[in-house]
C-alpha positions in Angstrom: 0.0 0.0 0.0 1.2 3.5 -0.8 1.8 6.1 1.9 -1.3 7.8 3.4 -0.1 11.2 2.4 0.3 10.1 -1.2 -3.2 8.7 -1.4 -4.5 12.3 -1.0 -2.0 13.6 -3.5 -3.0 11.0 -6.1 -6.7 11.8 -5.6 -5.9 15.5 -6.2 -3.4 15.0 -8.9 -2.8 17.8 -11.3 -5.8 18.7 -13.4 -3.4 20.4 -15.8 -1.5 17.2 -16.5 -4.8 15.2 -16.8 -6.1 17.7 -19.4 -2.8 17.5 -21.3 -3.0 13.7 -21.4 -6.6 14.0 -22.6 -5.3 16.3 -25.4 -2.9 13.6 -26.6 -5.8 11.1 -26.6 -8.0 13.3 -28.7 -5.2 14.1 -31.1 -4.8 10.4 -31.7 -8.5 10.3 -32.7 -9.1 13.6 -34.5 -5.6 14.6 -35.5 -3.5 17.1 -33.6 -4.5 20.0 -36.0 -8.1 19.5 -34.9 -7.5 19.6 -31.2 -7.2 23.0 -29.5 -5.2 22.2 -26.4 -4.7 25.1 -24.1 -3.9 23.0 -21.0 -0.2 23.0 -20.4 2.2 26.0 -20.1 4.8 24.3 -22.3 6.6 26.9 -24.4 6.1 26.6 -28.2 9.0 28.9 -29.0 12.3 27.4 -29.7 15.2 28.2 -27.4 17.5 31.0 -28.6 20.2 29.8 -31.1 22.8 30.8 -28.5 21.7 27.8 -26.4 22.5 25.3 -29.1 25.8 27.1 -29.7 26.6 27.0 -26.0 26.0 23.3 -25.8 28.2 22.6 -28.8 31.0 24.7 -27.4 30.8 23.1 -24.0 30.9 19.6 -25.5 34.0 20.5 -27.5 35.8 22.6 -24.8 35.1 21.0 -21.5 36.6 17.9 -19.9 33.7 15.3 -20.3 34.4 13.9 -16.8 33.8 17.4 -15.4 30.9 18.3 -17.7 28.9 15.2 -16.9 30.0 14.9 -13.2 28.7 16.3 -9.9 29.4 19.9 -9.1 31.9 20.7 -6.4 29.2 22.2 -4.3 25.5 21.2 -4.0 24.7 24.9 -4.5 26.3 24.8 -8.0 29.5 26.0 -9.7 31.0 29.0 -8.1 31.6 30.7 -11.4 28.0 30.1 -12.5 26.6 31.5 -9.3 28.8 34.5 -9.5 27.8 35.2 -13.1 24.1 34.9 -12.1 24.6 37.3 -9.2 26.4 39.9 -11.4 23.6 39.6 -14.0 21.0 40.3 -11.4 23.0 43.2 -10.0 23.3 44.8 -13.4 19.6 44.4 -14.2 18.0 45.3 -10.8 20.6 47.4 -8.9 21.0 44.7 -6.3 24.3 43.7 -4.5 24.3 39.9 -4.6 27.4 37.7 -4.5 27.8 34.2 -5.8 27.3 32.9 -2.3 23.7 34.2 -2.4 22.8 32.0 -5.3 21.8 28.3 -5.1 21.4 26.6 -8.5 18.3 24.4 -8.5 16.4 21.9 -10.6 14.1 24.5 -12.0 11.7 26.7 -10.0 9.8 23.7 -8.7 13.0 22.2 -7.3 13.9 25.6 -5.8 10.6 26.0 -4.1 10.9 22.5 -2.6 14.4 23.3 -1.4 13.4 26.5 0.4 10.2 25.0 1.9 12.2 22.0 3.1 14.7 24.5 4.6 12.1 26.7 6.4 9.1 24.6 7.4 8.4 22.8 10.6 5.2 20.6 10.8 2.2 22.9 11.2 3.9 26.0 9.9 1.6 28.1 7.6 2.3 29.2 4.1 0.1 31.9 2.7 -0.9 32.0 -1.0 -3.0 34.4 -3.0 -5.8 32.9 -5.1 -5.6 32.2 -7.9 -2.3 30.4 -7.5 -0.3 27.6 -9.0 -1.9 24.5 -7.6 1.3 22.7 -7.0 2.0 25.1 -4.1 -0.4 23.0 -2.1 1.6 19.8 -2.7 4.9 21.4 -2.2 3.8 22.7 1.2 2.2 19.4 2.1 5.5 17.7 1.3 7.0 19.2 4.5 3.8 19.0 6.6 3.1 22.7 6.3 -0.4 24.1 6.1 -1.5 26.1 3.1 -3.6 29.2 3.9 -5.5 30.7 0.9 -6.3 34.4 0.5 -9.5 34.6 -1.6 -9.3 36.0 -5.1 -10.0 39.6 -6.0 -11.7 39.1 -9.3 -11.9 42.8 -10.0 -8.3 43.1 -11.0 -6.6 40.0 -9.4 -4.3 42.1 -7.3 -3.9 40.4 -3.8 -6.5 41.1 -1.1 -4.3 42.7 1.4 -7.0 43.3 4.1 -7.8 39.6 4.2 -4.0 38.8 4.1 -3.4 40.9 7.2 -6.2 39.1 9.1 -4.9 35.7 8.1 -1.3 36.1 9.2 -0.8 34.3 12.5 2.1 33.3 14.8 2.4 30.1 12.8 2.9 31.9 9.4 6.3 31.0 8.2 6.2 32.0 4.5 4.2 33.9 1.9 4.4 32.9 -1.8 3.8 35.4 -4.5 3.9 34.7 -8.3 4.2 37.7 -10.6 3.6 37.7 -13.5 1.0 35.4 -12.3 0.0 31.9 -13.3 -2.9 31.7 -14.1 -4.0 35.3 -14.7 -1.1 36.9 -16.3 -1.4 39.8 -13.9 1.7 41.7 -12.7 1.5 42.8 -9.1 2.0 46.6 -9.0 4.8 48.3 -7.0 2.1 49.8 -4.8 0.8 46.3 -4.0 4.2 45.0 -3.2 5.0 48.0 -0.9 1.7 47.5 1.0 2.3 43.8 1.2 5.8 44.3 2.6 4.5 46.8 5.1 1.9 44.3 6.4 4.6 41.6 6.7 6.9 43.9 8.6 4.1 44.8 11.0 3.2 41.2 11.6 6.8 40.2 12.2 7.1 42.8 14.9 3.7 41.8 16.4 4.5 38.1 16.7 8.3 38.3 17.1 8.8 35.8 14.3 10.5 35.7 10.9 8.0 35.6 8.0 9.7 34.9 4.6 8.4 36.2 1.3 9.1 33.7 -1.4 8.9 35.2 -4.9 8.2 32.5 -7.6 9.4 34.1 -10.8 9.5 31.8 -13.9 7.6 34.4 -16.0 9.6 37.5 -15.1 10.9 38.1 -18.6 7.5 37.5 -20.3 5.8 40.9 -20.0 4.0 43.1 -22.5 3.2 46.7 -23.3 6.1 48.0 -21.2 4.9 46.4 -17.9 7.5 46.4 -15.2 7.9 43.6 -12.6 9.2 44.9 -9.2 12.2 43.0 -7.9 11.0 42.0 -4.4 14.2 41.8 -2.5 14.3 45.7 -2.7 11.1 46.0 -0.7 11.3 43.4 2.1 14.5 42.0 3.7 13.2 38.5 4.3 12.7 37.9 0.6 13.9 34.7 -1.2 13.6 34.5 -5.0 13.0 31.4 -7.0 13.7 31.5 -10.7 13.6 29.2 -13.7 14.9 29.3 -17.2 12.0 27.2 -18.4 10.1 30.1 -19.9 12.8 32.8 -20.4 15.0 30.4 -22.5 12.3 27.9 -23.5 14.0 25.1 -21.5 11.2 23.5 -19.4 12.5 20.0 -19.9 16.1 20.9 -18.8 15.1 21.7 -15.2 17.4 24.6 -14.4 16.9 27.6 -12.2 18.2 29.1 -9.0 17.3 30.5 -5.6 18.4 34.0 -4.4 19.0 34.1 -0.6 20.2 37.7 0.1 22.4 38.6 3.1 19.4 40.7 4.4 17.5 37.5 5.1 17.4 36.7 8.8 20.3 34.3 9.7 21.1 34.1 5.9 24.2 32.0 6.4 22.3 29.3 8.2 19.4 29.4 5.6 22.0 29.1 2.8 23.7 26.2 4.4 20.4 24.4 5.0 19.3 25.0 1.4 22.6 23.6 0.2 21.9 20.4 2.2 18.2 20.3 1.2 19.3 20.4 -2.5 21.2 17.1 -1.8 18.8 15.2 0.5 15.7 15.9 -1.6 17.4 13.7 -4.2 18.4 16.5 -6.6 22.1 16.2 -5.4 22.9 19.3 -7.6 21.4 21.2 -10.5 22.3 19.6 -13.9 26.0 20.4 -14.5 25.7 20.9 -18.3 22.6 23.2 -17.9 24.4 25.3 -15.3 27.2 26.0 -17.7 24.8 26.6 -20.6 22.9 29.3 -18.7 26.1 31.0 -17.7 26.8 31.5 -21.4 23.3 32.6 -22.2 22.5 35.1 -19.4 21.8 37.9 -21.8 19.6 35.8 -24.1 15.8 35.9 -24.1 13.0 34.1 -25.8 11.0 35.8 -28.6 8.3 37.6 -26.7 6.7 38.9 -29.9 5.5 35.3 -30.6 3.5 35.2 -27.3 2.3 38.7 -27.7 0.8 37.9 -31.1 -1.0 34.9 -29.6 -2.1 37.0 -26.6 -3.7 39.7 -28.8 -5.4 37.2 -31.1 -6.9 35.0 -28.4 -7.9 37.8 -26.1 -9.7 39.7 -28.9 -11.2 36.6 -30.4 -12.7 35.5 -27.1 -13.9 39.0 -26.4 -15.6 39.1 -29.8 -17.4 35.8 -28.8 -18.7 37.4 -25.6 -16.4 35.9 -23.1 -15.0 38.0 -20.2 -11.3 37.9 -19.3 -8.7 40.3 -18.0 -6.0 41.1 -20.5 -2.7 39.6 -19.3 0.3 41.9 -18.7 2.7 38.9 -18.6 3.2 35.1 -18.7 1.2 33.3 -21.4 -2.2 32.6 -19.9 -5.7 33.9 -20.2 -8.0 33.6 -17.2 -11.5 33.5 -18.6 -14.7 33.9 -16.6 -16.9 30.8 -17.1 -20.4 31.6 -18.4 -21.7 29.1 -16.0 -21.0 28.9 -12.2 -19.6 25.4 -12.5 -16.5 26.0 -14.7 -15.9 22.2 -14.8 -19.2 22.0 -16.7 -17.9 24.6 -19.1 -14.7 22.7 -19.6 -16.7 19.6 -20.4 -18.7 21.6 -22.9 -15.5 22.8 -24.5 -14.3 19.3 -25.1 -17.2 18.7 -27.5 -15.4 21.1 -29.8 -12.0 19.6 -28.9 -11.2 22.7 -26.8 -9.2 21.9 -23.7 -9.2 24.3 -20.8 -8.1 24.0 -17.2 -10.8 24.7 -14.5 -10.1 27.6 -12.2 -10.8 25.5 -9.1 -7.4 23.9 -9.8 -5.9 27.4 -8.9 -8.2 28.1 -6.0 -10.5 30.2 -8.1 -13.7 28.5 -9.2 -15.9 30.1 -11.9 -12.9 30.7 -14.2 -10.9 28.7 -16.7 -7.2 29.0 -17.7 -6.0 29.0 -21.3 -2.3 28.6 -22.0 -1.6 30.5 -25.3 2.0 29.2 -25.6 0.8 27.2 -28.6 1.1 27.5 -32.4 -0.5 30.7 -33.7 -2.5 28.5 -36.1 -4.0 26.7 -33.1 -5.4 29.9 -31.8 -6.8 31.1 -35.2 -8.3 27.7 -35.9 -9.8 27.5 -32.5 -11.8 30.8 -32.7 -14.6 29.4 -34.8 -15.0 26.6 -32.3 -15.1 29.1 -29.4 -17.8 30.9 -31.3 -19.8 27.8 -31.5 -19.2 27.1 -27.8 -20.3 30.7 -27.0 -23.7 30.1 -28.7 -24.5 27.6 -26.0 -24.3 30.4 -23.4 -25.0 33.8 -25.0 
């Protein structure tokens, strides 16, 4: 028999992955070109050419024993970490050193590392709905308790009044994700300043450390000149988790990092513990080859114009059909209001037209659905007549 904790996790396994697998099944029946799968945030833009060039150079230049071996530190190669720190300092006016960086197995690996580092059983982790549903599993992995702040469906900025009320003496961490999955909303600087002020107040009130964890896989994917505040500049106890999955279109390579600034309370101990967590969680270290690749590609970016064209086409097309959604400022998701209270019923209706959407309840926000528009442009254009037919069932 499997572990009791896993029974619950299996029962609540990712709706996103389940819908993706359904898309593969339907593609086998109707042909991939006739299935409009908006389920998975899997980039459809090729990695920059510099990534391939970096791989070829490394294979030619590096000692293969080193290139395919363990790193000399669980936190990653010193030169890679230093290069990442320098890049961040140049971009955001920070003052990080290589020692502040822990290379991780993507953002998911980084979040698990820092939650393993920080959480005792019963510690609370606050999230703002809608939120990436895996946060619940990551918190549960270490016997933490996830505390949800209900969604502000007017503009999807966090409800800070409710947030202040729900912070307790057991609150250990707060996770924010901006640009946000699933809404594409960028949290404003005003929001971040107010959130930081609440956390400072509550730290003093309870005499505890409350850590702000900034989950940032979509930082570079922003539109119309939107700016994403760098959160370490607003609150000392901030830890940043980053992934190159979206910025370099490398989701399968699993490479990212944590930033643990000196300003974090007892930062040396936190860094040492994160280093150990990286090993004992089974990662051992971030992939050696991928660390060296990203060092060579720190100035590279994916082609945001591709996603922007998709964003404009899908947003306008759905609006023309009568659907309501907020126009995303970043990431590559549309969060659409379901025309019926039960959004799972709406998702089921969409499947009749081979349209695959993820229910908002998977993100703690029922009554909405998420569409990932990191797909072929043709998929979006060809889906719009089907969305029009679906709309006729409701409007």
